[in-house]
PATILUM-682186 format. One record per atom (N, C-alpha, C): residue in three letters; atom name; z, x, y. Coordinates in nm, 2 decimals, padded with zeros to 4 digits, always signed. Each point is the difference from the previous one (the first is absolute). Last residue first. Layout:
<r><rest>ALA</rest><atom>CA</atom><Z>Z</Z><X>X</X><Y>Y</Y></r>
...
//
This chain:
<r><rest>TRP</rest><atom>N</atom><Z>+00.10</Z><X>-00.37</X><Y>+03.07</Y></r>
<r><rest>TRP</rest><atom>CA</atom><Z>+00.04</Z><X>+00.03</X><Y>+00.11</Y></r>
<r><rest>TRP</rest><atom>C</atom><Z>-00.05</Z><X>-00.01</X><Y>+00.06</Y></r>
<r><rest>GLN</rest><atom>N</atom><Z>-00.16</Z><X>-00.12</X><Y>-00.38</Y></r>
<r><rest>GLN</rest><atom>CA</atom><Z>+00.16</Z><X>-00.06</X><Y>+00.03</Y></r>
<r><rest>GLN</rest><atom>C</atom><Z>+00.03</Z><X>+00.03</X><Y>+00.06</Y></r>
<r><rest>ARG</rest><atom>N</atom><Z>-00.36</Z><X>+00.25</X><Y>-00.11</Y></r>
<r><rest>ARG</rest><atom>CA</atom><Z>-00.07</Z><X>-00.16</X><Y>+00.06</Y></r>
<r><rest>ARG</rest><atom>C</atom><Z>+00.14</Z><X>-00.04</X><Y>-00.01</Y></r>
<r><rest>ALA</rest><atom>N</atom><Z>+00.04</Z><X>+00.38</X><Y>-00.20</Y></r>
<r><rest>ALA</rest><atom>CA</atom><Z>-00.04</Z><X>+00.05</X><Y>+00.14</Y></r>
<r><rest>ALA</rest><atom>C</atom><Z>+00.01</Z><X>-00.14</X><Y>+00.10</Y></r>
<r><rest>LEU</rest><atom>N</atom><Z>+00.03</Z><X>-00.03</X><Y>-00.53</Y></r>
<r><rest>LEU</rest><atom>CA</atom><Z>+00.12</Z><X>+00.01</X><Y>+00.12</Y></r>
<r><rest>LEU</rest><atom>C</atom><Z>-00.03</Z><X>+00.04</X><Y>+00.11</Y></r>
<r><rest>ALA</rest><atom>N</atom><Z>-00.41</Z><X>-00.01</X><Y>-00.24</Y></r>
<r><rest>ALA</rest><atom>CA</atom><Z>+00.10</Z><X>-00.15</X><Y>-00.04</Y></r>
<r><rest>ALA</rest><atom>C</atom><Z>+00.16</Z><X>+00.01</X><Y>+00.12</Y></r>
<r><rest>GLN</rest><atom>N</atom><Z>-00.29</Z><X>+00.40</X><Y>-00.05</Y></r>
<r><rest>GLN</rest><atom>CA</atom><Z>-00.04</Z><X>-00.10</X><Y>+00.09</Y></r>
<r><rest>GLN</rest><atom>C</atom><Z>+00.03</Z><X>-00.15</X><Y>-00.01</Y></r>
<r><rest>GLY</rest><atom>N</atom><Z>+00.15</Z><X>+00.34</X><Y>-00.33</Y></r>
<r><rest>GLY</rest><atom>CA</atom><Z>+00.01</Z><X>+00.05</X><Y>+00.12</Y></r>
<r><rest>GLY</rest><atom>C</atom><Z>-00.03</Z><X>-00.10</X><Y>+00.12</Y></r>
<r><rest>TYR</rest><atom>N</atom><Z>-00.18</Z><X>-00.08</X><Y>-00.41</Y></r>
<r><rest>TYR</rest><atom>CA</atom><Z>+00.14</Z><X>-00.01</X><Y>+00.01</Y></r>
<r><rest>TYR</rest><atom>C</atom><Z>+00.08</Z><X>+00.02</X><Y>+00.06</Y></r>
<r><rest>LEU</rest><atom>N</atom><Z>-00.46</Z><X>+00.08</X><Y>-00.05</Y></r>
<r><rest>LEU</rest><atom>CA</atom><Z>+00.02</Z><X>-00.11</X><Y>+00.04</Y></r>
<r><rest>LEU</rest><atom>C</atom><Z>+00.13</Z><X>-00.09</X><Y>-00.02</Y></r>
<r><rest>SER</rest><atom>N</atom><Z>-00.02</Z><X>+00.46</X><Y>-00.08</Y></r>
<r><rest>SER</rest><atom>CA</atom><Z>-00.11</Z><X>+00.00</X><Y>+00.11</Y></r>
<r><rest>SER</rest><atom>C</atom><Z>+00.02</Z><X>-00.16</X><Y>+00.06</Y></r>
<r><rest>TYR</rest><atom>N</atom><Z>+00.16</Z><X>+00.11</X><Y>-00.46</Y></r>
<r><rest>TYR</rest><atom>CA</atom><Z>+00.04</Z><X>+00.04</X><Y>+00.10</Y></r>
<r><rest>TYR</rest><atom>C</atom><Z>-00.01</Z><X>+00.02</X><Y>+00.16</Y></r>
<r><rest>ASN</rest><atom>N</atom><Z>-00.29</Z><X>-00.10</X><Y>-00.38</Y></r>
<r><rest>ASN</rest><atom>CA</atom><Z>+00.13</Z><X>-00.10</X><Y>+00.01</Y></r>
<r><rest>ASN</rest><atom>C</atom><Z>+00.08</Z><X>+00.02</X><Y>+00.14</Y></r>
<r><rest>SER</rest><atom>N</atom><Z>-00.45</Z><X>+00.22</X><Y>+00.12</Y></r>
<r><rest>SER</rest><atom>CA</atom><Z>+00.08</Z><X>-00.05</X><Y>-00.14</Y></r>
<r><rest>SER</rest><atom>C</atom><Z>+00.09</Z><X>-00.07</X><Y>+00.00</Y></r>
<r><rest>PRO</rest><atom>N</atom><Z>-00.40</Z><X>+00.32</X><Y>+00.31</Y></r>
<r><rest>PRO</rest><atom>CA</atom><Z>+00.05</Z><X>-00.14</X><Y>-00.05</Y></r>
<r><rest>PRO</rest><atom>C</atom><Z>+00.05</Z><X>+00.00</X><Y>-00.12</Y></r>
<r><rest>GLN</rest><atom>N</atom><Z>-00.01</Z><X>+00.44</X><Y>+00.23</Y></r>
<r><rest>GLN</rest><atom>CA</atom><Z>-00.15</Z><X>-00.08</X><Y>-00.11</Y></r>
<r><rest>GLN</rest><atom>C</atom><Z>+00.07</Z><X>-00.17</X><Y>-00.02</Y></r>
<r><rest>PRO</rest><atom>N</atom><Z>+00.23</Z><X>+00.27</X><Y>+00.46</Y></r>
<r><rest>PRO</rest><atom>CA</atom><Z>-00.08</Z><X>+00.03</X><Y>-00.18</Y></r>
<r><rest>PRO</rest><atom>C</atom><Z>-00.08</Z><X>-00.09</X><Y>-00.03</Y></r>
<r><rest>GLY</rest><atom>N</atom><Z>+00.00</Z><X>+00.02</X><Y>+00.54</Y></r>
<r><rest>GLY</rest><atom>CA</atom><Z>+00.07</Z><X>+00.00</X><Y>-00.08</Y></r>
<r><rest>GLY</rest><atom>C</atom><Z>-00.02</Z><X>+00.06</X><Y>-00.17</Y></r>
<r><rest>ASP</rest><atom>N</atom><Z>-00.20</Z><X>-00.03</X><Y>+00.46</Y></r>
<r><rest>ASP</rest><atom>CA</atom><Z>+00.06</Z><X>+00.12</X><Y>-00.06</Y></r>
<r><rest>ASP</rest><atom>C</atom><Z>+00.04</Z><X>-00.03</X><Y>-00.09</Y></r>
<r><rest>HIS</rest><atom>N</atom><Z>-00.15</Z><X>-00.31</X><Y>+00.32</Y></r>
<r><rest>HIS</rest><atom>CA</atom><Z>+00.12</Z><X>+00.09</X><Y>+00.03</Y></r>
<r><rest>HIS</rest><atom>C</atom><Z>+00.03</Z><X>+00.08</X><Y>-00.14</Y></r>
<r><rest>ASP</rest><atom>N</atom><Z>-00.34</Z><X>-00.29</X><Y>-00.01</Y></r>
<r><rest>ASP</rest><atom>CA</atom><Z>-00.03</Z><X>-00.01</X><Y>+00.17</Y></r>
<r><rest>ASP</rest><atom>C</atom><Z>+00.15</Z><X>+00.08</X><Y>+00.02</Y></r>
<r><rest>ALA</rest><atom>N</atom><Z>-00.07</Z><X>-00.10</X><Y>-00.44</Y></r>
<r><rest>ALA</rest><atom>CA</atom><Z>-00.11</Z><X>+00.12</X><Y>+00.01</Y></r>
<r><rest>ALA</rest><atom>C</atom><Z>-00.01</Z><X>+00.00</X><Y>+00.16</Y></r>
<r><rest>MET</rest><atom>N</atom><Z>+00.33</Z><X>-00.33</X><Y>-00.24</Y></r>
<r><rest>MET</rest><atom>CA</atom><Z>+00.00</Z><X>+00.14</X><Y>-00.01</Y></r>
<r><rest>MET</rest><atom>C</atom><Z>-00.08</Z><X>+00.14</X><Y>+00.02</Y></r>
<r><rest>ILE</rest><atom>N</atom><Z>-00.04</Z><X>-00.46</X><Y>+00.13</Y></r>
<r><rest>ILE</rest><atom>CA</atom><Z>+00.11</Z><X>+00.06</X><Y>+00.07</Y></r>
<r><rest>ILE</rest><atom>C</atom><Z>+00.00</Z><X>+00.08</X><Y>-00.03</Y></r>
<r><rest>GLN</rest><atom>N</atom><Z>-00.30</Z><X>-00.24</X><Y>-00.21</Y></r>
<r><rest>GLN</rest><atom>CA</atom><Z>-00.06</Z><X>+00.10</X><Y>+00.08</Y></r>
<r><rest>GLN</rest><atom>C</atom><Z>+00.10</Z><X>+00.06</X><Y>+00.09</Y></r>
<r><rest>ARG</rest><atom>N</atom><Z>+00.09</Z><X>-00.18</X><Y>-00.39</Y></r>
<r><rest>ARG</rest><atom>CA</atom><Z>-00.07</Z><X>+00.08</X><Y>-00.04</Y></r>
<r><rest>ARG</rest><atom>C</atom><Z>-00.04</Z><X>+00.08</X><Y>+00.10</Y></r>
<r><rest>HIS</rest><atom>N</atom><Z>+00.23</Z><X>-00.39</X><Y>+00.05</Y></r>
<r><rest>HIS</rest><atom>CA</atom><Z>+00.09</Z><X>+00.05</X><Y>-00.03</Y></r>
<r><rest>HIS</rest><atom>C</atom><Z>-00.09</Z><X>+00.19</X><Y>-00.04</Y></r>
<r><rest>ARG</rest><atom>N</atom><Z>-00.23</Z><X>-00.38</X><Y>+00.06</Y></r>
<r><rest>ARG</rest><atom>CA</atom><Z>+00.05</Z><X>-00.01</X><Y>+00.16</Y></r>
<r><rest>ARG</rest><atom>C</atom><Z>+00.13</Z><X>+00.16</X><Y>-00.07</Y></r>
<r><rest>ALA</rest><atom>N</atom><Z>-00.24</Z><X>-00.18</X><Y>-00.39</Y></r>
<r><rest>ALA</rest><atom>CA</atom><Z>-00.08</Z><X>+00.03</X><Y>+00.12</Y></r>
<r><rest>ALA</rest><atom>C</atom><Z>+00.07</Z><X>+00.05</X><Y>+00.12</Y></r>
<r><rest>ILE</rest><atom>N</atom><Z>+00.22</Z><X>-00.22</X><Y>-00.30</Y></r>
<r><rest>ILE</rest><atom>CA</atom><Z>+00.03</Z><X>+00.12</X><Y>+00.00</Y></r>
<r><rest>ILE</rest><atom>C</atom><Z>-00.12</Z><X>+00.02</X><Y>+00.03</Y></r>
<r><rest>ALA</rest><atom>N</atom><Z>+00.06</Z><X>-00.45</X><Y>+00.12</Y></r>
<r><rest>ALA</rest><atom>CA</atom><Z>+00.18</Z><X>+00.14</X><Y>+00.05</Y></r>
<r><rest>ALA</rest><atom>C</atom><Z>-00.05</Z><X>+00.13</X><Y>-00.07</Y></r>
<r><rest>PRO</rest><atom>N</atom><Z>-00.34</Z><X>-00.28</X><Y>-00.08</Y></r>
<r><rest>PRO</rest><atom>CA</atom><Z>-00.04</Z><X>+00.02</X><Y>+00.12</Y></r>
<r><rest>PRO</rest><atom>C</atom><Z>+00.14</Z><X>+00.07</X><Y>+00.05</Y></r>
<r><rest>ASP</rest><atom>N</atom><Z>-00.23</Z><X>-00.01</X><Y>-00.50</Y></r>
<r><rest>ASP</rest><atom>CA</atom><Z>+00.08</Z><X>-00.04</X><Y>+00.06</Y></r>
<r><rest>ASP</rest><atom>C</atom><Z>+00.02</Z><X>+00.02</X><Y>+00.16</Y></r>
<r><rest>ALA</rest><atom>N</atom><Z>-00.32</Z><X>+00.22</X><Y>-00.34</Y></r>
<r><rest>ALA</rest><atom>CA</atom><Z>-00.03</Z><X>-00.16</X><Y>+00.08</Y></r>
<r><rest>ALA</rest><atom>C</atom><Z>+00.09</Z><X>-00.08</X><Y>+00.06</Y></r>
<r><rest>THR</rest><atom>N</atom><Z>+00.06</Z><X>+00.46</X><Y>-00.17</Y></r>
<r><rest>THR</rest><atom>CA</atom><Z>-00.02</Z><X>-00.03</X><Y>+00.11</Y></r>
<r><rest>THR</rest><atom>C</atom><Z>-00.03</Z><X>-00.07</X><Y>+00.04</Y></r>
<r><rest>ARG</rest><atom>N</atom><Z>+00.29</Z><X>+00.15</X><Y>-00.38</Y></r>
<r><rest>ARG</rest><atom>CA</atom><Z>-00.03</Z><X>-00.08</X><Y>+00.01</Y></r>
<r><rest>ARG</rest><atom>C</atom><Z>-00.08</Z><X>-00.03</X><Y>+00.18</Y></r>
<r><rest>ASP</rest><atom>N</atom><Z>+00.30</Z><X>+00.32</X><Y>-00.15</Y></r>
<r><rest>ASP</rest><atom>CA</atom><Z>-00.20</Z><X>+00.09</X><Y>-00.08</Y></r>
<r><rest>ASP</rest><atom>C</atom><Z>-00.05</Z><X>-00.19</X><Y>+00.03</Y></r>
<r><rest>PRO</rest><atom>N</atom><Z>+00.51</Z><X>+00.06</X><Y>+00.04</Y></r>
<r><rest>PRO</rest><atom>CA</atom><Z>-00.06</Z><X>+00.04</X><Y>+00.09</Y></r>
<r><rest>PRO</rest><atom>C</atom><Z>-00.14</Z><X>+00.07</X><Y>-00.03</Y></r>
<r><rest>PRO</rest><atom>N</atom><Z>+00.26</Z><X>-00.41</X><Y>-00.22</Y></r>
<r><rest>PRO</rest><atom>CA</atom><Z>-00.01</Z><X>+00.09</X><Y>+00.01</Y></r>
<r><rest>PRO</rest><atom>C</atom><Z>-00.12</Z><X>+00.06</X><Y>+00.13</Y></r>
<r><rest>THR</rest><atom>N</atom><Z>+00.41</Z><X>-00.33</X><Y>+00.06</Y></r>
<r><rest>THR</rest><atom>CA</atom><Z>-00.15</Z><X>-00.01</X><Y>+00.00</Y></r>
<r><rest>THR</rest><atom>C</atom><Z>-00.04</Z><X>+00.12</X><Y>-00.06</Y></r>
<r><rest>LEU</rest><atom>N</atom><Z>+00.52</Z><X>-00.13</X><Y>-00.07</Y></r>
<r><rest>LEU</rest><atom>CA</atom><Z>-00.12</Z><X>+00.04</X><Y>+00.07</Y></r>
<r><rest>LEU</rest><atom>C</atom><Z>-00.10</Z><X>-00.06</X><Y>-00.04</Y></r>
<r><rest>TYR</rest><atom>N</atom><Z>+00.39</Z><X>+00.02</X><Y>-00.27</Y></r>
<r><rest>TYR</rest><atom>CA</atom><Z>-00.01</Z><X>-00.13</X><Y>+00.06</Y></r>
<r><rest>TYR</rest><atom>C</atom><Z>-00.11</Z><X>+00.04</X><Y>+00.14</Y></r>
<r><rest>GLY</rest><atom>N</atom><Z>+00.15</Z><X>+00.12</X><Y>-00.54</Y></r>
<r><rest>GLY</rest><atom>CA</atom><Z>-00.09</Z><X>+00.04</X><Y>+00.13</Y></r>
<r><rest>GLY</rest><atom>C</atom><Z>+00.03</Z><X>-00.10</X><Y>+00.10</Y></r>
<r><rest>THR</rest><atom>N</atom><Z>+00.12</Z><X>+00.24</X><Y>-00.53</Y></r>
<r><rest>THR</rest><atom>CA</atom><Z>+00.06</Z><X>-00.10</X><Y>+00.08</Y></r>
<r><rest>THR</rest><atom>C</atom><Z>-00.12</Z><X>+00.06</X><Y>+00.11</Y></r>
<r><rest>ALA</rest><atom>N</atom><Z>+00.01</Z><X>+00.12</X><Y>-00.51</Y></r>
<r><rest>ALA</rest><atom>CA</atom><Z>+00.02</Z><X>+00.04</X><Y>+00.13</Y></r>
<r><rest>ALA</rest><atom>C</atom><Z>+00.00</Z><X>-00.10</X><Y>+00.08</Y></r>
<r><rest>LEU</rest><atom>N</atom><Z>-00.03</Z><X>+00.19</X><Y>-00.54</Y></r>
<r><rest>LEU</rest><atom>CA</atom><Z>-00.01</Z><X>-00.13</X><Y>+00.10</Y></r>
<r><rest>LEU</rest><atom>C</atom><Z>+00.08</Z><X>+00.05</X><Y>+00.13</Y></r>
<r><rest>VAL</rest><atom>N</atom><Z>-00.24</Z><X>+00.27</X><Y>-00.44</Y></r>
<r><rest>VAL</rest><atom>CA</atom><Z>+00.09</Z><X>-00.04</X><Y>+00.13</Y></r>
<r><rest>VAL</rest><atom>C</atom><Z>-00.03</Z><X>-00.08</X><Y>+00.03</Y></r>
<r><rest>GLY</rest><atom>N</atom><Z>-00.24</Z><X>+00.13</X><Y>-00.43</Y></r>
<r><rest>GLY</rest><atom>CA</atom><Z>+00.11</Z><X>-00.10</X><Y>+00.01</Y></r>
<r><rest>GLY</rest><atom>C</atom><Z>+00.08</Z><X>+00.02</X><Y>+00.13</Y></r>
<r><rest>GLU</rest><atom>N</atom><Z>-00.32</Z><X>+00.39</X><Y>+00.00</Y></r>
<r><rest>GLU</rest><atom>CA</atom><Z>+00.00</Z><X>-00.08</X><Y>-00.16</Y></r>
<r><rest>GLU</rest><atom>C</atom><Z>+00.08</Z><X>-00.06</X><Y>+00.04</Y></r>
<r><rest>MET</rest><atom>N</atom><Z>-00.03</Z><X>+00.40</X><Y>+00.26</Y></r>
<r><rest>MET</rest><atom>CA</atom><Z>+00.01</Z><X>-00.11</X><Y>+00.07</Y></r>
<r><rest>MET</rest><atom>C</atom><Z>-00.01</Z><X>-00.14</X><Y>-00.15</Y></r>
<r><rest>ALA</rest><atom>N</atom><Z>-00.12</Z><X>+00.45</X><Y>-00.07</Y></r>
<r><rest>ALA</rest><atom>CA</atom><Z>+00.14</Z><X>+00.02</X><Y>+00.03</Y></r>
<r><rest>ALA</rest><atom>C</atom><Z>+00.02</Z><X>-00.21</X><Y>+00.07</Y></r>
<r><rest>GLU</rest><atom>N</atom><Z>-00.44</Z><X>+00.14</X><Y>-00.14</Y></r>
<r><rest>GLU</rest><atom>CA</atom><Z>+00.11</Z><X>-00.02</X><Y>-00.14</Y></r>
<r><rest>GLU</rest><atom>C</atom><Z>+00.11</Z><X>-00.01</X><Y>+00.07</Y></r>
<r><rest>PRO</rest><atom>N</atom><Z>-00.30</Z><X>+00.06</X><Y>+00.34</Y></r>
<r><rest>PRO</rest><atom>CA</atom><Z>+00.02</Z><X>-00.12</X><Y>-00.01</Y></r>
<r><rest>PRO</rest><atom>C</atom><Z>+00.11</Z><X>-00.01</X><Y>-00.15</Y></r>
<r><rest>SER</rest><atom>N</atom><Z>+00.11</Z><X>+00.36</X><Y>+00.34</Y></r>
<r><rest>SER</rest><atom>CA</atom><Z>-00.18</Z><X>+00.00</X><Y>-00.11</Y></r>
<r><rest>SER</rest><atom>C</atom><Z>+00.05</Z><X>-00.15</X><Y>-00.06</Y></r>
<r><rest>VAL</rest><atom>N</atom><Z>+00.20</Z><X>+00.23</X><Y>+00.45</Y></r>
<r><rest>VAL</rest><atom>CA</atom><Z>+00.04</Z><X>-00.07</X><Y>-00.07</Y></r>
<r><rest>VAL</rest><atom>C</atom><Z>-00.10</Z><X>-00.05</X><Y>-00.09</Y></r>
<r><rest>TYR</rest><atom>N</atom><Z>-00.09</Z><X>+00.16</X><Y>+00.43</Y></r>
<r><rest>TYR</rest><atom>CA</atom><Z>+00.13</Z><X>+00.14</X><Y>-00.04</Y></r>
<r><rest>TYR</rest><atom>C</atom><Z>+00.00</Z><X>+00.01</X><Y>-00.16</Y></r>
<r><rest>GLU</rest><atom>N</atom><Z>-00.21</Z><X>-00.30</X><Y>+00.27</Y></r>
<r><rest>GLU</rest><atom>CA</atom><Z>-00.10</Z><X>+00.11</X><Y>+00.00</Y></r>
<r><rest>GLU</rest><atom>C</atom><Z>+00.05</Z><X>+00.08</X><Y>-00.04</Y></r>
<r><rest>PHE</rest><atom>N</atom><Z>+00.19</Z><X>-00.43</X><Y>+00.05</Y></r>
<r><rest>PHE</rest><atom>CA</atom><Z>-00.11</Z><X>+00.00</X><Y>-00.10</Y></r>
<r><rest>PHE</rest><atom>C</atom><Z>-00.06</Z><X>+00.11</X><Y>+00.02</Y></r>
<r><rest>MET</rest><atom>N</atom><Z>+00.32</Z><X>-00.02</X><Y>+00.32</Y></r>
<r><rest>MET</rest><atom>CA</atom><Z>+00.05</Z><X>-00.05</X><Y>-00.08</Y></r>
<r><rest>MET</rest><atom>C</atom><Z>-00.10</Z><X>+00.02</X><Y>-00.07</Y></r>
<r><rest>VAL</rest><atom>N</atom><Z>-00.12</Z><X>-00.15</X><Y>+00.40</Y></r>
<r><rest>VAL</rest><atom>CA</atom><Z>+00.02</Z><X>+00.14</X><Y>-00.07</Y></r>
<r><rest>VAL</rest><atom>C</atom><Z>+00.03</Z><X>+00.05</X><Y>-00.17</Y></r>
<r><rest>PRO</rest><atom>N</atom><Z>+00.04</Z><X>-00.47</X><Y>+00.22</Y></r>
<r><rest>PRO</rest><atom>CA</atom><Z>-00.18</Z><X>+00.03</X><Y>-00.09</Y></r>
<r><rest>PRO</rest><atom>C</atom><Z>+00.02</Z><X>+00.18</X><Y>-00.02</Y></r>
<r><rest>ASP</rest><atom>N</atom><Z>+00.49</Z><X>-00.27</X><Y>+00.05</Y></r>
<r><rest>ASP</rest><atom>CA</atom><Z>-00.13</Z><X>+00.05</X><Y>+00.11</Y></r>
<r><rest>ASP</rest><atom>C</atom><Z>-00.10</Z><X>+00.06</X><Y>-00.15</Y></r>
<r><rest>THR</rest><atom>N</atom><Z>+00.41</Z><X>-00.17</X><Y>-00.11</Y></r>
<r><rest>THR</rest><atom>CA</atom><Z>-00.09</Z><X>-00.05</X><Y>-00.06</Y></r>
<r><rest>THR</rest><atom>C</atom><Z>-00.16</Z><X>+00.02</X><Y>+00.11</Y></r>
<r><rest>ASN</rest><atom>N</atom><Z>+00.50</Z><X>+00.14</X><Y>-00.01</Y></r>
<r><rest>ASN</rest><atom>CA</atom><Z>-00.08</Z><X>+00.05</X><Y>-00.11</Y></r>
<r><rest>ASN</rest><atom>C</atom><Z>-00.13</Z><X>-00.02</X><Y>-00.02</Y></r>
<r><rest>VAL</rest><atom>N</atom><Z>+00.34</Z><X>-00.28</X><Y>+00.28</Y></r>
<r><rest>VAL</rest><atom>CA</atom><Z>-00.06</Z><X>+00.20</X><Y>+00.04</Y></r>
<r><rest>VAL</rest><atom>C</atom><Z>-00.09</Z><X>+00.06</X><Y>-00.07</Y></r>
<r><rest>TYR</rest><atom>N</atom><Z>+00.20</Z><X>-00.40</X><Y>-00.16</Y></r>
<r><rest>TYR</rest><atom>CA</atom><Z>-00.17</Z><X>-00.02</X><Y>+00.07</Y></r>
<r><rest>TYR</rest><atom>C</atom><Z>-00.04</Z><X>+00.12</X><Y>+00.12</Y></r>
<r><rest>SER</rest><atom>N</atom><Z>+00.30</Z><X>+00.02</X><Y>-00.44</Y></r>
<r><rest>SER</rest><atom>CA</atom><Z>+00.01</Z><X>-00.13</X><Y>+00.10</Y></r>
<r><rest>SER</rest><atom>C</atom><Z>-00.10</Z><X>+00.06</X><Y>+00.06</Y></r>
<r><rest>LEU</rest><atom>N</atom><Z>+00.04</Z><X>+00.01</X><Y>-00.51</Y></r>
<r><rest>LEU</rest><atom>CA</atom><Z>-00.07</Z><X>+00.07</X><Y>+00.11</Y></r>
<r><rest>LEU</rest><atom>C</atom><Z>+00.06</Z><X>-00.06</X><Y>+00.10</Y></r>
<r><rest>MET</rest><atom>N</atom><Z>+00.03</Z><X>+00.00</X><Y>-00.56</Y></r>
<r><rest>MET</rest><atom>CA</atom><Z>+00.01</Z><X>-00.12</X><Y>+00.16</Y></r>
<r><rest>MET</rest><atom>C</atom><Z>-00.01</Z><X>+00.11</X><Y>+00.07</Y></r>
//
């Protein structure tokens, strides 16, 4: 069982499919690679405009927290 933190797409660059066999994971934000979603497209634009990191679960979560304040 993986928490949301460990479901970022970048993780799958480092972990083999065999190691992920049978894993259950939680998720509550739209994946950062769904560029057809207007909110994700906007997030990706914000990251590009401000020389931010590659869009990820972490940057999405950070933006969500920032918008609350």
